[in-house]
N, C-alpha and C positions, 0 to 999 in steps of 0.2 A: 432619209426622211419619209420616203414613201411608205415604210412599214408602219408609221404612226397612223396611217389611214386604214389599217386592217384590224379593227377591234375584235372581229371574230377569232382571229388567231390568238390574241391575248386572252379572250374569254375561254377558248378551247384549252389553252395552256393552263389557265388557272383551274379549270375543271379537272384536267388530268392530274395536276399536282395535288389538288384537294383529295381526289380518289386515292392517289398514291399515299397521301398522308394518312387517310383513314385506314387503309389496309396495313400500311407499315406500323402505324400506332397500335392497331389492334394486335398484330403479331408480336410487336415489341412489348406491348403491355402484358400480354399473356405470358411471355417468357420471363419478363421482370417480375411479374406476380408470382410465378412458380418458383423462381429463384429466391425472391424476397421472402415468400412464405416458408420455403424450406429452410432458409437461413434463420428466419425468425424462430421457427419451431425448434430447430437444432440448438440455436444459441440460448433460447429460454430454458429448454429442457436441460441443457448442459449446465446452466447456472444453478438450477435447482439440484441437479445431481452433485455438482461441485460443493454447494452449500451443505447438503446432507452429509457428504463424505468428510468435509472439513469439521463440521460439528461433531460427528462421531469420533473422528480422530482426536479432536481437542478434549472431548469428554473422556475418552479412553486414557489419554495422557494424564488428565487430572485425577482420574480414579486410581491409577497406578502410583501417583505421588501421595495421595492422601490416605489410602486405606489398602488393606490386603483383602481382596474380594474372593480369594480362592476358597476359604472355608464356607463362605456364603453360597458360592456356586456349587461346591461339592455337596452341600446339604440338600439343595433343591434337586440337582440332577440325580444324585443317588436315590433320593426318595421317589422321584419320578420313575426311574428304571426299576425300582423294587415293586412297583404296582403292576398288576396284570392288565390285560386288555379291557376286561369288564370294568375294573376300577378307573382306568383312564377314560373310558367312555362317559364317565360321570363328570367330566370337566365342567367347571362353572357352578357346580352345586356345592352346598355347604358341606355335604359328606366328603366330596372330593377335596375341597380346600382345607378340611380339618387335618389332612395329612401334612400340610405345610404351615400349620398355624404357628409353630415355634419361630418360623423365619420372620413373620411380620413383626414380632415383638423384639427382634434383635436390634442392637445399636447399629451394627453394620448395615442392615437393611435401611434403617432410617437415614443414615448418613449418605449412602449411595443414592437413595431416592431423592433426597434434597439436592444433591449435586446434579443429578440428571435433570431434575425439574428446572434448575437454573439455566442449564444449557439449552433446554427446550425453549424457554422463554426468550433468552438472549439471542438465540439463533433463528427464531421465528419458524420453528419446526412444528409439524403436526404432533410428533411424539418423539422422545428420545428415551430409549429403554435398554435394559441389559437382558440378553437371552442367549440360548445355546441351541444349535441344531443337533437333532438326534437322527443318525443315519438309519437306525434299525426301524424306527416308526415313521420316518419321513415327516418329522414334526419340528416346529420351532417351539422350544420350551421357554416361557417367560420366567425370568428370575427377579428382576426389579422393573416395574413399569409405573412411573409416577403420573401417568396421564389421568386427567380429570374427566375427559369426555367419554372414554371407553375403558373402564377400569379392568385391568388384568392382574390377578393375584399371582404370587409365586407358585410355580408349578402349573399354571394354566398353559395350554398348548393349542396349536392349530396346525393343520396339514399345510405343507408348502410343496412347491414343485421340486422334483429331484434335481433339476438343473440349478435351482437357487442354492440348494444345500451343497452341491459339488463345487459351485463357483465360490462360495464363502469358505468352505473347509479346505479347498486346495489353493487359495490365493497365495501368490508368491511374493507379495509385498510391492509389486510393480504396478504403477498406474492407480486408478481409483477403484475401490471395491464397492459395487452397488448392484441393485437389481430393480428393474422397472416392470410393473405389472398392473393389471386392472382388478379391482376388488368390488364385489357386489355391494351396493349401498355406499361406497366410498369413491368410486371412480379410479382414475389412474394415479398411482403413487410411485415414488422413487424411494427406495430404501438404501441408504449408505451405511457401511459398516466398517468397524475396525476391530480386529481380534485382540484379545487380552490373553497373554500366555502365562502359564504357571511357572514355578521355579525351575522346572525341567525343560522349559521352552515349548511345551505343547499348548495348543489353543484350548483354553478352558471356558471361554465365553466370548461373546461379541457385544460391543456397544453399537446399537443400531439407531439410526435417525430416519424418520419417515417425513417426506415432503410431498405435498399434494401437487399434482401436475395439471389439475383442472384449469388453473389460471392460464396455462399455456394454450389450451383449446379455446377458451373464451377469447384470449388475446388474438388468436389466429383468425377467428371469425370476425372480430372487430377490425383486424388489419385488412382483410379482404374487402369488407364494406367500405372502409375509408379509402382504400387504394382505388377501388373501382369508381367511387364518386369523384375523387381527385383526377383520375385519368379522363373521365368524361368531360370535366370542366376544362382541363388543360387542352385536350384535343379540340374542343369547340373554340376556345380562344385562339389557339394556334391556327386553326383552319380559317377563322374569320380574318385574322391578321394576314395570313398568306394570300387569301383571295384579293384583299385590298392591295397588297404589295405587287402581286403579279399583274393586276389590272392597270397598274400605273405604266407609263411609257418606259420602254426599254432603250429605244434608240437614243433619246435625249441624254441619258446618263453616259452612254458610250461616246456620243459626239462630244460631250463635255470633257470626258477624259482625253479624247483625241486632241481637242483644242489646248487643254492644259499641257499635254506632252509637247505640242508644237511651241507653245510659249516658253516652256522650260528649255527646250533645245535652242531656241533663238536667244534667250537670255544668257545661256552658257556660251554661245558663240560670240556674243557681244560683250562678255566679261562682266555682266551684272550678277551679283551674288544674292539677289532677293529670293526668298522662298515663299511657299504658300500656294503654289500652283495647284497642287492636288488636295492639300488639306482644306482649302477654302471651298471645295466642291460640296454641294449639298445633295449627296446621294444617299438615300436610305431605302434601297430596294429590298434589302434583306436577303440577297442572293449572291451569286458569284460576281455580279457586276459591282456590288458594294465592296466585296472582298478585294476586287481588283483595284478599286479606288483607294482602299486602305493600304494595300500593298505599295501602290505607287507613292502615296503620301509618306509612308514609312521609309521607302527607299530614298525619297528626296530629303527627308529629315535626317536619315542616317548619313548621307553623303555630306550634307552641310554641317552637321553637328558632331562629326566624328571626334575631332580634337576636344570639343567641349565636353563630350561624354567621358573621354579619358581623364580630363581634368576633374570632372565631378566624381568619377570612380575613386580617384586618388584622394580627393577631399573626404569622401564618405568613409574610406578605409581609415584615414587618420582620425576622423571623428569617432568611428567605432572603437578604435584602440583607446582613445581618450575616455570614452564612456565606460569601457571595461575597466580601465584603470581607476576611474572614479567609483565604479561599483565595488571594486576590490577594496578601496580605501573606506567606503561606507561600511562594508561588511567587517573590515578590520576594526573600525572605530566602535562597532557594536559589541565587540568582545573586550573584556577587561584586559588591558595591556600594560598597566603601570604596576611595577613590582619594586619593593614589597607592596602588596595590595592593601594591607591594613597595618601600617607601621605602628599604630597606637595599640594593637593587640599583640600580646606576647604569648598567648596560649597555643598558637599554632603558626606554621609557615606554609604558604601555598604558592604554587607556580603552575602556569599552563602555557601551551603553545598550540598553534594551528597553522599547518602548511597545506594550502590548497593545491590539488593536482592541476587545476586550470587557474585562470585569472581570479575566478571566484569559485567557492566550493559549497558543499552541503553540510560539512561538519560544523559543530560549534560547541563551545564550552561556556559556562557561566558560573559565577559565585557571587553571593551578596548576602547581607544580613537581613533576615526577615524581621528580627527585633534584636535587642541588645545581646541575647544569649543564644540565638539560633542562626546558624550559617547554612544557607542553601547551596548545594553543589550540583552542577548539571553537566553532563557530556552527552552528545547526541550525534547521530549520523543519518542524514536524509538520503533517500534513494535517489540515484542519478547524480549528475554533475552539472556544472555550468550555471547559467542564469536561472533556469527553473528551480534547480536545487537550492540556490542562494535565496530566492524569494520564499520558497517553502521553509527554509531554515529560519529566515527572519520572522515569519509568522509564528512558527513553532516556538522560537525563543521568547517572543513577546507574550504569547498566551501562557506559556509555562511560568514565566516570571510574574505575570499578573495574578495567576491563581496562587502562586506561592506567597506573594505578599498579602494575600487575604487570610493567611494563617491556616490553609488547608493541609491535611496530611499528604504525604507523597502519593498514596494510592488515589486520593480524591483529586489531587493535581493532575495525575495521569488521566483519570476518567474524564474530567472536564475538558482537558486539552484534546483528548481523543475525539470527544463529541464535536468540538469546535472544528477540528481539522477534517473530520468526515463530511462536514457540510459543504456541498458543492465541490467535492474532491473528484471532479470528472476525470482527471488524469491518473487517478488511483495512486498518488504518491504516498509514501509513508516515511516514518522516522523512528529509528530505534533510540531509546532514551534511558539513561541511568540517572536517577535523581535521588539525592540523599539530603536530609536535614540533620545537621550536627548540633546537638545541645552542648555548647562549648564548655559550660560549667561542669558537666558530668562525663563528657566523652560519648554519650549515647547517640548513635547514628541510626536514624530511621530511613529505610531505603525502599524504593520501588524500581524494578528493572523491567522496562518494556522492550524485550527482544534485543537488548544490547549485549556487548561483550562482558564476560565475567570480570569483576574487579580483581585487583591484585593487592594483597595486604601483607604488611610486615608487622608482626607483633613485636613487642619490646624485647630486644636482644636476639631476635630470630632472623630468618631469611624471608624474602618475598615469596609468596605462593598464591596460586589462583584460589579465589573463593567462589565456588560454584553455587551461586545464589539462585533464588527462585525467579523464573522468567514469566512474564506476562506477554501478550501479543504486542507487536509494534503499534505505534499510534498512527491512525489513518486507515486501518484495514476495515474495521467494522464498528459502527456506532452502537453505543449502549452496553458495551461489555465492561466487566469489572476488572480491577487490577489488584494484585497482591502486594504486600509490603512486609518487610522484616526489619529486625533491629540488630545492630552490631555494637559492641562495647569497645571503644578505643581507649586503651590505657596510655598513660604518658610514655612517649617514645614510640608509639605506633605510627605507621606510615601507610597511606592509601594511594594507590596508583590506578588511574583510569585512562582508557585509551579507546580509539575507534579501530575498526578492522583494517585500516590502512597500515597499521604497524605490523601485525602478524602476517598480513597478506602482501607485504612488499615483495616484489619478485625480481630476481636477477636475470641475467642473460640466458641461463639454463632452465628457465621456468621453474625455479625452486623458490619456495616461500620462505620468508624470514622466520615465521612460526613463533608459537608461544614459548617453546623451549629456549630459543636464542634470546627472546625478550627477557625471560626470567634470569638467564645467565648474565645478561647485561646488568639488570637491576641488582643482582646479588654480588657483582664484582665490587661495588662500593655500596653496600646496603645502608650504611649510616650517613651517606652523603646528603647534602641539602636537596630539597625538591628540584630546584633549578638545575643542580649538577646531575641529578638522576635523569631528567628529561634530555639534557645535553648529551649524556652518555648513550641513551637509547637512539637519539637522532643520529649521532655520529656512527653507531654500529649499523643502523639501517642504511645510511649513505654508503658506507664501506661495502656492505653486502650487495646492494643494488648495483653499485658501480656507475657506469655511464647510462644505464637504462632509464627510460622516461618514467617519471612517477605516475603510477596508474590510478591511485586513489588518494583522497585527502588523508593527511596524517595529523591526528589531533591527540594531545595528551594533557592530563591534569594530575598533579601530585600534591597531597596534603600530608604534612607531618604534624602530629598532635603532641604538644608538650604538656597539656593539662593546665589546670587553673593555679598551680602552685606558685609560678612566677608572679602572676597578677596578685595573688593573695599576700605574698611576701612584700610586694611593693605597697599594697594598700596598708599593711601593718606598719611599715616604716613611716608612711605619711601620717597615719593616725598617732603614732608615737611622737613624732615631731610636733604635731598640733597640740597634744596634751602637755608636752614639756614647755612649749611656748606659753600656754595658758596658765602654767603654774600648777598643773594637776599632778605632776610627777615629783 
């Protein structure tokens, strides 16, 4: 108690602690600032680099699918190399560009320019263009550049660093292909690229995407200012609070803990089971004394409530199991599960199943009539597993169905759903989706595939085979992108089989995949079986192949056999004939 009469000691201690706080905060703040700034710059720059590479890779893939650019590239490069140094020095003039005038009017140039412009706008790039590096002149020759800000015509060129040329021309396909540099009048830019090869496998051109890095520099300066201001405020508040805490008495809290310990020991000796000796202490010193009081209170609570905690843990575990079971039932109830699904319709037969790898999963299927003549079919696979995947699955299913019921085309359904899923998608989850709308009266099937597995189709009288359809990106990756769609004609007797990657990627004890070949062999063992029988056959063969190994991924399948409108027309004719005969018309 005598120490309570020594305020100078407490004052000296508070000053020493405050000086230590200031010094420590300054050092720590500088270290954290340096680390945070470096991480911020690295992460931001990496994001721009990644975006430019992804856009260039996507544009290159799109170009190779829609057109043959080799003649266009050869025309520009051969004309460029046929010019002498004096002619090349006239780059940008009408005289120089007259050598390449035939390129501008070609249909291939217009088609490539439009496609690159779409990627530039959807990927938020400064420019996306087609060019080729010339080692002899150390130049980048522009072939197609749809930029509106800085127009470059076919054959225009500019000097580039030798290191950039060697990096792009010698790329081995591993990692990301890019170059970062500073350009006068433009600042720092990142150029991502993807080579396009000719029929002999040689690089004939590059799709290049430019992204400005100036936002990174502006963001870094803003980060330093905000961080410094926040650090000053935090240090001032902590220092003020610490001084007030240290200035309070230290001995009284220690004595209070001592008396509580004596009372606790006495109650234990006398057999009383009351608690609260330490938890009732009002100690808020913010230092080791307060920590000691908390530790003592926790120790007292642990001893007294050990059995209660065990009981609670058991109850919580049972509740968790019950909630997971309920979640599995809710998910199962959201999927169509009554078969035959449409007993009043005889134009087709449909069957589907979903087996989750955990209590709940991320796969789902769906089918429903948009109107009397249009049946919507959906199968999808959400990234990840468990509760997060199940929640994302439910949101995806609802949004897809809502857009389909509004009469949109498959491509528009995908686009609207993708934009909705990208909103606040902080966990960067995504879902692959195959969605088709079948016109029952004609067998016309309109399809959009967002990164999902290839469908399997059996034509009338034939075997099941993969249909390598057009793919668009999975939903949830990037907002504002467009999606492709295509049409199939199902003839009476055709059969459509859809699945998620859990089927071909089912793994046995030897780490061997079930694979697409085994899946097709299973389907073709009884190619004319009913959809339900086909799914049972595939599931049985997967179980036999996997053996006793744990199911790694959700396993979802959907099968539709199209009979055509003949049966319904025959029934309608018979009903009409009976009505006429009854009315005396026959």
